[in-house]
C-alpha positions as CSV (number, residue, x, y, z in Angstrom):
1,M,-16.0,70.3,-62.9
2,L,-18.8,68.1,-61.5
3,E,-19.5,66.7,-65.0
4,K,-15.8,65.8,-65.4
5,L,-15.9,64.0,-62.1
6,A,-19.0,62.1,-63.2
7,V,-17.3,61.1,-66.5
8,A,-14.2,60.0,-64.6
9,I,-16.2,57.8,-62.3
10,R,-18.2,56.3,-65.1
11,Q,-15.1,55.5,-67.2
12,S,-12.9,54.3,-64.3
13,A,-11.5,50.8,-64.6
14,D,-12.0,50.4,-60.8
15,I,-15.3,49.6,-59.2
16,V,-17.0,52.6,-57.7
17,V,-20.0,52.2,-55.3
18,I,-21.8,55.1,-53.6
19,T,-24.1,54.3,-50.7
20,D,-26.2,56.4,-48.3
21,K,-25.2,56.7,-44.6
22,N,-27.0,53.4,-43.9
23,G,-25.0,51.5,-46.5
24,K,-27.8,51.2,-49.1
25,I,-26.5,51.5,-52.7
26,E,-27.4,54.6,-54.6
27,Y,-25.0,54.3,-57.5
28,V,-22.6,51.8,-59.1
29,N,-20.4,52.5,-62.2
30,P,-20.2,50.4,-65.3
31,A,-17.0,48.7,-64.0
32,F,-19.1,47.3,-61.1
33,E,-21.7,45.9,-63.5
34,L,-19.1,44.4,-65.8
35,K,-17.2,42.7,-62.9
36,T,-20.1,41.5,-60.7
37,G,-22.9,40.9,-63.3
38,W,-25.3,43.0,-61.2
39,T,-26.9,46.1,-62.9
40,L,-27.5,49.4,-61.2
41,E,-31.3,48.7,-61.3
42,E,-30.9,45.4,-59.5
43,V,-28.7,46.6,-56.7
44,R,-30.1,50.1,-56.1
45,G,-31.5,50.2,-52.5
46,Q,-29.7,47.1,-51.5
47,T,-26.5,46.9,-49.4
48,P,-23.1,45.6,-50.6
49,R,-23.9,42.4,-48.6
50,I,-25.2,41.0,-51.9
51,L,-21.5,40.5,-52.8
52,K,-20.7,38.8,-49.5
53,S,-18.8,35.5,-50.2
54,G,-18.5,34.2,-46.6
55,K,-14.7,34.2,-46.8
56,Q,-14.4,36.9,-44.2
57,D,-15.6,36.4,-40.7
58,Q,-18.0,38.7,-38.9
59,S,-15.2,40.5,-37.0
60,F,-13.9,41.8,-40.3
61,Y,-17.1,43.6,-41.2
62,E,-17.5,44.8,-37.6
63,Q,-14.1,46.5,-37.9
64,L,-15.0,47.9,-41.3
65,W,-18.2,49.6,-40.0
66,K,-16.5,50.8,-36.8
67,T,-13.9,52.5,-38.9
68,I,-16.1,54.3,-41.4
69,L,-18.7,55.3,-38.9
70,A,-15.9,57.0,-37.0
71,G,-15.4,59.1,-40.1
72,E,-12.1,57.3,-41.0
73,V,-11.1,55.7,-44.3
74,F,-11.1,51.9,-44.4
75,R,-8.7,49.9,-46.5
76,G,-8.6,46.2,-46.8
77,T,-8.6,43.1,-49.1
78,L,-11.9,41.3,-49.7
79,V,-13.1,38.2,-51.4
80,N,-16.5,39.0,-53.0
81,K,-19.0,37.0,-54.9
82,K,-20.4,37.8,-58.4
83,K,-24.0,37.3,-59.4
84,D,-23.1,33.9,-61.0
85,G,-21.4,32.8,-57.8
86,Q,-17.8,33.2,-59.0
87,L,-15.4,34.8,-56.5
88,Y,-13.1,37.7,-57.1
89,Y,-10.5,39.6,-55.0
90,S,-10.4,43.4,-54.5
91,E,-8.5,46.0,-52.7
92,K,-11.2,48.1,-51.2
93,T,-11.1,51.7,-50.0
94,I,-14.2,53.1,-48.3
95,T,-14.3,56.9,-47.7
96,P,-17.0,58.6,-45.6
97,I,-18.5,61.7,-47.3
98,K,-19.6,64.5,-44.9
99,D,-22.0,67.3,-45.4
100,E,-21.4,71.0,-44.6
101,H,-22.1,70.3,-41.0
102,G,-19.5,67.4,-40.8
103,V,-22.2,64.7,-40.6
104,I,-21.7,61.6,-42.7
105,A,-24.1,61.6,-45.6
106,N,-22.6,59.0,-47.9
107,F,-19.9,56.4,-48.4
108,V,-17.8,56.0,-51.5
109,S,-16.3,52.6,-52.1
110,N,-13.5,52.1,-54.6
111,D,-12.4,48.5,-55.5
112,K,-9.3,47.6,-57.5
113,D,-9.6,44.1,-58.9
114,I,-6.6,42.0,-57.9
115,T,-8.0,38.6,-58.7
116,L,-5.2,37.6,-61.1
117,R,-2.5,38.7,-58.7
118,K,-4.1,36.8,-55.7
119,L,-4.6,33.7,-57.8
120,A,-0.9,33.9,-58.9
121,E,0.1,34.4,-55.2
122,E,-2.0,31.4,-54.1
123,E,-0.5,29.2,-56.9
124,L,3.0,30.3,-55.9
125,L,2.3,29.5,-52.3
126,R,0.9,26.1,-53.3
127,L,4.0,25.3,-55.4
128,N,6.3,26.5,-52.6
129,K,4.5,24.1,-50.2
130,E,4.9,21.3,-52.7
131,L,8.6,22.1,-53.1
132,W,9.2,22.2,-49.4
133,E,7.4,18.8,-49.1
134,L,9.6,17.4,-51.9
135,D,12.7,18.7,-50.2
136,R,11.6,17.2,-47.0
137,Q,11.0,13.8,-48.7
138,K,14.3,14.1,-50.6
139,N,16.1,14.8,-47.3
140,E,14.5,11.8,-45.6
141,F,15.3,9.6,-48.5
142,I,19.0,10.7,-48.6
143,N,19.4,10.2,-44.9
144,M,17.8,6.8,-45.1
145,A,19.7,5.7,-48.2
146,S,23.0,6.9,-46.7
147,H,22.5,5.0,-43.5
148,E,21.3,1.9,-45.3
149,L,24.3,2.0,-47.6
150,R,27.0,2.6,-45.0
151,T,26.6,-0.8,-43.2
152,P,26.8,-3.1,-46.3
153,L,29.6,-0.9,-47.7
154,A,31.6,-1.3,-44.5
155,I,31.1,-5.0,-44.5
156,T,32.1,-5.3,-48.2
157,K,35.1,-3.1,-47.6
158,E,36.3,-5.2,-44.7
159,G,35.8,-8.4,-46.6
160,V,37.7,-7.2,-49.7
161,S,40.5,-5.8,-47.5
162,Q,40.9,-9.1,-45.7
163,L,41.0,-11.0,-49.1
164,A,43.6,-8.5,-50.5
165,E,45.8,-8.8,-47.4
166,G,45.7,-12.6,-47.7
167,M,44.0,-13.1,-44.4
168,C,41.6,-15.7,-46.0
169,G,44.3,-17.5,-47.9
170,E,47.0,-16.8,-50.4
171,V,46.0,-14.8,-53.5
172,S,47.8,-14.5,-56.8
173,S,49.2,-11.2,-58.1
174,G,46.3,-11.1,-60.7
175,Q,43.7,-11.6,-58.0
176,K,45.5,-9.0,-55.8
177,R,45.3,-6.5,-58.6
178,F,41.5,-6.9,-59.1
179,L,40.9,-6.8,-55.3
180,D,42.9,-3.5,-55.1
181,I,40.8,-2.1,-57.9
182,S,37.6,-3.2,-56.1
183,L,38.8,-1.7,-52.8
184,R,39.6,1.7,-54.5
185,N,36.1,1.8,-56.0
186,I,34.5,0.8,-52.7
187,N,36.4,3.6,-51.0
188,R,35.3,6.0,-53.7
189,L,31.7,4.9,-53.1
190,V,32.1,5.4,-49.4
191,R,33.2,9.0,-50.0
192,V,30.3,9.6,-52.3
193,V,27.8,8.4,-49.7
194,D,29.5,10.4,-46.9
195,N,29.5,13.5,-49.1
196,I,25.8,13.1,-50.0
197,F,24.9,12.6,-46.3
198,D,27.0,15.6,-45.2
199,I,25.5,17.9,-47.9
200,S,22.0,16.9,-47.0
201,E,22.8,17.7,-43.4
202,V,24.3,21.1,-44.2
203,E,21.5,22.1,-46.6
204,F,18.5,21.0,-44.6
205,Q,19.5,20.8,-41.0
206,K,22.1,23.6,-41.0
207,P,23.7,22.3,-37.8
208,A,25.5,24.9,-35.7
209,P,29.2,24.1,-35.7
210,K,30.6,22.5,-32.6
211,K,33.3,25.0,-32.1
212,E,36.5,24.5,-30.2
213,L,39.8,26.5,-30.0
214,L,42.1,25.0,-32.6
215,D,45.3,25.8,-34.4
216,I,44.6,25.9,-38.1
217,V,48.3,25.7,-38.9
218,E,48.6,22.4,-37.1
219,L,45.4,21.1,-38.6
220,T,46.6,22.0,-42.1
221,R,49.9,20.4,-41.6
222,G,48.2,17.2,-40.6
223,V,46.1,17.2,-43.8
224,I,49.3,17.9,-45.9
225,T,51.1,14.9,-44.3
226,D,48.3,12.6,-45.4
227,F,48.6,13.7,-49.0
228,I,52.4,13.7,-49.3
229,P,52.7,10.1,-50.5
230,Q,50.0,10.7,-53.2
231,A,51.7,13.9,-54.3
232,K,55.2,12.4,-54.5
233,A,53.8,9.5,-56.6
234,K,52.7,12.1,-59.2
235,G,56.0,14.1,-58.9
236,L,54.2,17.0,-57.2
237,E,55.8,19.2,-54.5
238,I,53.6,20.5,-51.6
239,K,54.7,23.9,-50.4
240,E,53.8,25.6,-47.1
241,D,53.5,29.3,-46.8
242,F,52.5,30.0,-43.2
243,A,53.3,33.5,-41.8
244,R,53.1,32.2,-38.2
245,E,53.6,28.9,-36.4
246,K,50.3,29.1,-34.7
247,V,47.0,30.7,-35.8
248,M,44.2,30.1,-33.4
249,L,40.4,30.3,-34.0
250,Y,37.2,28.9,-32.8
251,A,35.7,26.4,-35.3
252,E,34.6,22.8,-35.6
253,K,37.8,20.9,-36.2
254,R,36.3,18.0,-38.2
255,R,34.4,20.3,-40.5
256,I,37.4,22.5,-41.4
257,Q,39.5,19.4,-41.9
258,Q,36.9,18.2,-44.4
259,V,37.2,21.5,-46.3
260,L,41.0,21.3,-46.4
261,V,40.9,17.6,-47.4
262,N,38.6,18.4,-50.3
263,L,40.6,21.3,-51.5
264,V,44.0,19.6,-51.3
265,S,42.6,16.4,-52.7
266,N,41.3,18.3,-55.8
267,A,44.7,20.1,-56.2
268,V,46.6,16.8,-56.2
269,K,44.0,15.0,-58.3
270,F,43.9,17.6,-61.1
271,S,47.6,18.4,-61.2
272,E,50.1,16.3,-63.2
273,K,53.2,18.5,-62.7
274,G,54.4,21.4,-60.7
275,C,53.5,22.1,-57.2
276,I,50.7,22.8,-54.7
277,E,51.1,25.7,-52.4
278,I,49.0,26.1,-49.2
279,R,49.0,29.5,-47.6
280,I,47.6,30.7,-44.3
281,V,47.3,34.4,-43.5
282,D,46.4,35.8,-40.1
283,S,44.4,38.9,-40.8
284,G,43.5,39.9,-37.2
285,D,39.9,39.0,-36.7
286,T,39.9,36.5,-39.6
287,V,42.0,33.7,-41.0
288,E,42.5,33.2,-44.7
289,C,43.6,29.9,-46.2
290,S,44.3,29.2,-49.8
291,V,45.2,26.1,-51.8
292,R,46.9,26.9,-55.2
293,D,47.8,24.3,-57.8
294,T,49.5,24.2,-61.2
295,G,46.8,21.9,-62.6
296,I,44.4,22.0,-65.5
297,G,42.4,24.9,-64.2
298,I,38.8,25.9,-64.9
299,A,37.3,27.8,-67.8
300,E,36.1,31.3,-67.0
301,E,32.5,30.6,-68.0
302,N,32.4,27.7,-65.5
303,L,33.7,29.7,-62.5
304,P,30.2,30.9,-61.3
305,K,29.0,27.3,-61.1
306,V,32.1,25.7,-59.5
307,F,30.5,25.3,-56.0
308,A,27.3,23.8,-57.3
309,K,26.5,20.2,-56.7
310,F,27.6,17.6,-59.2
311,Q,29.7,20.0,-61.3
312,Q,32.7,18.3,-62.7
313,F,34.2,20.7,-65.3
314,S,37.7,19.4,-64.9
315,R,36.6,15.9,-65.9
316,D,36.6,16.8,-69.5
317,F,40.2,17.8,-69.6
318,G,43.3,15.7,-69.2
319,P,44.1,12.4,-67.4
320,G,43.7,11.6,-63.8
321,E,41.1,10.4,-61.3
322,R,37.6,11.7,-61.7
323,G,35.8,13.4,-58.9
324,T,32.2,13.1,-57.6
325,G,31.2,16.7,-58.1
326,L,30.2,17.0,-54.4
327,G,33.4,18.1,-52.6
328,L,33.3,21.8,-53.4
329,A,29.6,22.1,-52.8
330,L,30.2,20.6,-49.3
331,A,33.2,22.8,-48.7
332,K,31.1,25.9,-49.5
333,G,28.3,24.8,-47.2
334,L,30.7,24.0,-44.3
335,I,32.5,27.4,-44.6
336,E,29.2,29.3,-44.7
337,L,28.0,27.4,-41.6
338,H,31.0,29.1,-39.9
339,K,29.9,32.5,-41.3
340,G,32.9,32.4,-43.6
341,K,33.5,32.9,-47.3
342,I,35.0,30.7,-50.0
343,W,36.0,31.7,-53.6
344,V,38.1,30.5,-56.6
345,E,40.5,32.1,-59.0
346,S,41.4,30.0,-62.1
347,R,42.3,30.0,-65.7
348,L,42.0,27.0,-68.0
349,G,45.5,25.4,-68.3
350,E,47.1,27.6,-65.7
351,G,45.9,26.1,-62.4
352,S,43.4,27.1,-59.7
353,K,43.5,28.9,-56.4
354,F,40.7,28.2,-53.8
355,T,40.6,30.5,-50.8
356,F,38.4,30.5,-47.8
357,S,38.3,33.0,-44.9
358,L,36.9,32.3,-41.4
359,P,36.2,34.6,-38.5
360,K,38.4,33.8,-35.5
361,N,35.5,34.4,-33.0
362,I,38.1,35.1,-30.3
363,Q,37.4,37.9,-27.8
364,H,40.3,40.1,-27.2
């Protein structure tokens, strides 16, 4: 049995070191020699301090000796130094060996080489720090760019609006047409800037919603009213399906309005015929709101990516205004800030149904 044990220690892939009770080395296995570059002859009679790298402070070794001299097993991670000065990491276990009288006679140290794992962890940590820094810089840039763009856009919009309305002199029908086109594109650019700023704020700052008691039925009807002219111009009917006249919840009014505007806007934008149905269901502790359209729909393979930024699957199909690919990502972020959920059901050519649920947060 002793011979088998000796063979196992010699052939072990882990480093094995046996010292006397004073910590002087009596035996090292071949794995020790291979890893450290020191031979048994060179280290016999010395202490494991020859491997000391200086990466652990003195308190670490004090705790180590305190543990093993008390007859307890020590476990820890060390950074050691090879004979040639290279560093390596190991998971060390030191076990006190007692004689028949219970007195410590030797210590057996077992080291598992974890250098590759630690280097990978350090590299991952470094990359994570770099990514966080890049995210921070990106966030600062987006905020700066959004603020810097808003002022000239507002000035340009106001100037074009005054020209189109004839406040600066009479304009011809041809000039009016080009000014209207410019104004529409300025408004679209304003929406893009606003969405980028809002998404940046939601993703990085994660502001707590400024909740107030609101009636989501009233809020939804207000959004519908704003879209009726646009829907009628396309021959679309907007239907209401509200089980109750009032459904109260605590939420940030402006944010939920943004979500509804994005969903209804998309429904109108990507539907050329049929209707848009908006439904609100009071489910006790939650409110569920859905916007269903009879538009071009979304292919099944694209459904998992529909709430990602800059996804515009619907742009490849059919006529109509093209979106910015930011509205649904923003809607998802805003709903999740309210601890709610949002999802989509759709088939290509058969329309889409976007639904979100929100907790009422009302104490009964």
